[in-house]
C-alpha positions, 0 to 999 in steps of 0.5 A: 500500500505504501508503495502504490500511494507513493506512486500514485501521488508522486506523479503530478510531482514527477518534475520535482522529482526529476530535478531532485534526482539531477542535483542529488546526482551532481552532488554525489559525484562532487562527493565521490570526487573529493577524496581523490582531490585530497589524496593528490594534494596529500601525495603530490603536493604536501609530500613533494612540498609542490605549493603550486599543485597544493593551490591549484588542486586546492582550489578546484577541491573549494570549488567542488565543495561550493557546487556540492552544497548548491546542489544539496540546497537545491535538492533538498528544497525541491524535495521539500516541495514535492513531499508537502505537495504530496501530503497536501493531496493525500489530505485532500484525497482522504477528506474528499473520500470521507465526505463521501461516507455514509453514517455507516462508515463514519461510525465504522471508523470513528471521527477520532480515528478519521482525524488522526489518519488525516494528520498524523498518518499523512505526516508519517508518509510525507516525512518518508517522501521527504527523506526519500527525495533528499536521499533517493540518489545519495545513498546508492550512489555513494555506496556504490561509487564508494565502493568502486573508488575505494577499490581503485585506491587500494584492493587489498584493504577492500576486504575490510568493506566486505565485513563492515557492510554485512555486519552493519546492515544486520545490526540495523535490521535486527533493531528495525524488525522489533520496531515495526509492531510498535509502530503499529501499535503507537498509531492505534493508541494516538487514535485512543488519545484523540477519542478521549480528548474529543470525548472530554472536550465535547462532554465537559458540562457532563463531566464537571456536572458529575463531578468526574474530573478526577476519573477523566483525567486518570483515563487520559493520563492512561491513554497519554502513558500508553502512547508514551510508553510505546514511543519510549520503547520505539525511540529506545530502539531508534536510538540503539541504531545510532550507537550500532552505526558509529560502533561499526564505523568507528571499529572500521576506521581503526582497522583501515588505519591498522592494516593501512599503516603496514602497508605505508610502512612496506611502501605499497601505499601512500599516505594520501591513498590511505586517507582517501580510501578511509574517507570512502569507507566513511562515505560508504557507511554514512550512506548505509546509515542514511538508508538506516534513517530511511529504514527506520522511517519505513515501517512507520510510513508503511502502517500509516499507509495502510491506515490511509489506504483503508479510508481511501479503499472504503466505498461508501454504502451509499453509491450515487447511481450510474445514470443519475435522474437530473430532474424529477417532477410530481404528478402534476407536473411540478417538483413539489418536493413530495416524499413517499415511502414504500414498505421501507425497511432497514437493518444495521449490518450484523444486526439481528433485528431490522430498526424499521420494518414495513413503513409506507406513507406519503408526505404531501407538498403543502401538508405537515406530516408528523413522526412521533414515537417513544425513544428507540422507536426508530425516528431519527434512522427514519429521518436519516433515509429521507436525505439517503444519509443511509440507504433503505434495506427494502422498499424504496424512498421516492422524491416526487415520484423518483426513487432517491437512489436514482437522483443525483445526490446534489439534486437530492440534497439541494432540495431538502432542508434538514434541521437535525436532532443535535443542530450544529453551527460552524465556526465563523458568524451568524451570517456565515452560518445562515448562508450556508445553504444559500451563499448569495442570500440577501441581508433581508432574507437572512432577517426574514428567516431569523424572524420566523425562526423567533431568533431575531430578538437575540441576534439583534442584541448580539454584538455585531448582529448578523456578524456577531461571532459563532464558535465551533459547534455553536457553543457560545449560544444556549441550546434553543439559541442554536436550534432556532439559528439551525431552523433559520439556516434551513428556511434561508435555503427555501427547499421543497421539503423541510425535515425537522428532526425533534428541532423544537425540544429546546424551546419553551411551549410559548416560542414553540407555538409561535414558531409553529404558526410562523412556519405554517405560514412561511412554508406554505406550498412545501413539504414538512416532516416534524419529528417530535418527542413533544405532542404540543408540537404537532397537534395541528399536523396534517398527518400523524404517524405513530412509530413503535418498535420501527413500525407504523402503529397508527396514522391520522389526525390528532383527534383520530388517534386519540380515538383509534391509537392506544399507543398514541393516548399512552403518549398523550397521556404522559404528557398531558391531559388528552382534552388539552390536545383537541 
């Protein structure tokens, strides 16, 4: 998976990589030539006392060194650009794929894990690309070229290279093999830290209300300790790699000097040649050490690449149609937002029992269809089927007579205004949140929507009005204000179908009544589907569906259900006297 990701996401940056290879090649050739020049300066200049040779060769050596520095800087710069570009493209691909996921896939991975895969995992692959770009040519060029140049200097000492390199590779290889499972475990534990921290930040009020600060602190400390312990174990192994490299390097240097001194003594080798051979041996071992850097990073990057590939390779269970319908009209020839469910059933993968069974009803344009039921009856699941956040397991959901699975997703979502059970506001301003579904909405449209949603008064009192800041999730406004702003956001869009998923639960009775009256006037001609826990919110609905254990057990108006549905009467009696709802 790592190789596949690198090939795919580095392809757009191949010109940068070609430039990196060219400049690394120039740098490597310069590095290989410098020890030979140094040997000539010693043997031909210093040993013979020829100042001209020293100056000429020294000047050439200085020029080559400057060229080496320039090539190195340029190679690193282009390599960094390629690595950052690949990381950007990879994060974009993950974000796009996650945006295509249905609720089922998001739940499967979990938000903390998806965040880790989009950040930390991408960073590991990105760092590997950077290291590869800066060492892609240098390490093999120096090792292979160093061997050739060292043999040219002295064949009889070359056996030291044949001993040192395998010893170094075996020592480092044993360390890397032990690091792979630790890196895999580390990424999972980072997921756990993100999950615990996210839960604690989101549920900070609950934590404080139940005086669980100490317990939550201990839970985070444990998750943090697990990551730290794994990182330390991996770090110790990584730290061990460098002493092994330096040990082999220094022992090899001593061996070269030891055995080379005997050859100098008997006149078969010059001092400059010995120093050049020693330099080439150092280059060979240093290139092996550079490869060690990469080898240390490859296991962790490979683990991260597998996790990224798992996300990119997961197809959404809600797939767009191969030949989508680009328009849909109702029976009278106009697009009205009529919603129909025909014998709809839904079961989560692996579940023993379906959540919904045999759901059939029609929500007509210009009418309000309410759905009520006890907790766990399947109301929210039913709502998720309407905008196709899930696909029905059996039966069909139809918009203006067309199965939603045959409609283009943008067409379907563009004609639905959804106010979820837990209203969510984005960081920005009141204006940016209201314009979320209609970016070109005018100020008059925004104030009109706020007035209908009974939110105008408190927005006017906020500093900045429409430009008042909204924090992430809308945490700087109350629950009721957040609900009303979410309702106003849906109203600004002016869709054909409004879906209110228990969207009035945080409102007091008076505000609820005024909001429903305003909605009735402003949404005339549109289809309204209201999911409610509170009977008072739906007493004037044109059609009320009573849901129990995933099935419709009653339908009709409020008056009709009071006479015919025992389940509905039980819900009413648990909230208020039946005569108050007539």
